[in-house]
C-alpha positions in Angstrom: -107.1 -202.4 116.5 -105.0 -204.0 119.5 -102.0 -201.4 119.0 -104.3 -198.5 119.0 -105.6 -200.2 122.1 -102.3 -200.5 123.5 -101.1 -197.0 123.0 -104.5 -195.7 123.8 -103.6 -197.6 127.4 -99.8 -196.0 127.7 -101.7 -192.6 127.0 -104.2 -192.6 129.4 -101.5 -194.0 131.9 -99.7 -191.2 131.5 -102.5 -189.2 132.0 -103.6 -190.7 135.4 -100.3 -190.3 136.5 -100.6 -186.5 135.1 -104.0 -186.1 137.3 -104.0 -182.5 139.2 -102.7 -183.6 142.4 -103.9 -182.4 145.8 -103.1 -178.7 146.8 -99.8 -178.9 149.1 -99.5 -177.7 152.7 -97.1 -174.9 152.7 -95.8 -176.6 156.1 -95.6 -180.0 154.5 -92.1 -181.5 155.5 -89.9 -182.4 152.5 -89.6 -185.8 151.1 -92.8 -185.7 149.7 -93.5 -188.8 147.2 -92.8 -185.9 144.3 -90.0 -184.4 145.6 -88.3 -187.8 146.2 -88.8 -188.8 143.3 -86.9 -186.0 141.7 -83.9 -186.3 144.1 -83.5 -190.1 144.0 -82.0 -192.2 141.3 -84.9 -193.6 138.7 -86.4 -196.9 139.8 -85.4 -199.6 137.2 -89.3 -200.1 136.8 -89.7 -197.0 136.0 -87.0 -196.3 133.5 -88.4 -199.6 131.7 -91.7 -198.4 132.0 -90.6 -194.9 130.7 -88.7 -196.4 127.9 -91.1 -198.8 126.5 -94.2 -196.0 126.4 -91.5 -193.4 125.1 -91.0 -196.3 122.0 -94.4 -197.2 121.8 -95.5 -193.4 121.5 -92.8 -192.8 118.8 -94.2 -195.6 116.8 -97.3 -197.0 117.9 -97.9 -199.6 114.4 -94.6 -201.2 116.0 -96.0 -201.8 119.9 -95.4 -205.3 119.3 -91.8 -205.4 118.5 -90.8 -202.6 120.7 -92.9 -205.1 123.9 -90.5 -208.0 122.6 -87.2 -205.8 122.2 -87.8 -205.5 126.4 -89.0 -208.9 127.2 -92.7 -207.4 128.0 -95.9 -208.9 125.9 -99.5 -206.6 127.0 -100.0 -208.4 129.9 -96.5 -207.9 131.3 -97.1 -204.3 131.0 -99.9 -204.1 132.2 -99.0 -205.5 134.9 -95.6 -203.2 135.2 -98.1 -200.4 135.3 -100.3 -201.1 137.5 -97.5 -201.8 139.9 -96.2 -198.5 139.3 -99.6 -196.9 139.7 -100.2 -198.5 142.8 -97.3 -196.4 144.3 -97.4 -192.8 145.1 -93.3 -192.2 144.7 -92.8 -195.0 141.5 -95.7 -192.5 139.7 -94.5 -189.6 140.7 -91.1 -190.7 139.3 -93.3 -192.2 136.2 -95.1 -188.9 135.4 -91.8 -187.0 136.0 -89.4 -189.3 133.7 -91.8 -188.4 131.0 -91.9 -185.1 131.2 -95.3 -184.4 133.2 
């Protein structure tokens, strides 16, 4: 049950980051978070979150082992994902790296 919850949490986070963005103003200046995410190197926190999410998505039954391999537990993963979700640039980078 815990594995299903963890997998569902990661999928939900990806869906939340992939929520429809507001319409962009054609006159908006470049450098919006999504554009900056595409141009900037991937933040190490985002890279780690993406690697963990991809590994868990591909083998949900091994979620605890994946977390341990990356020096995480469920609480640390939650904290990392919430930190990314609070920052628009990090969220855009996560979404782009996850193929969203």
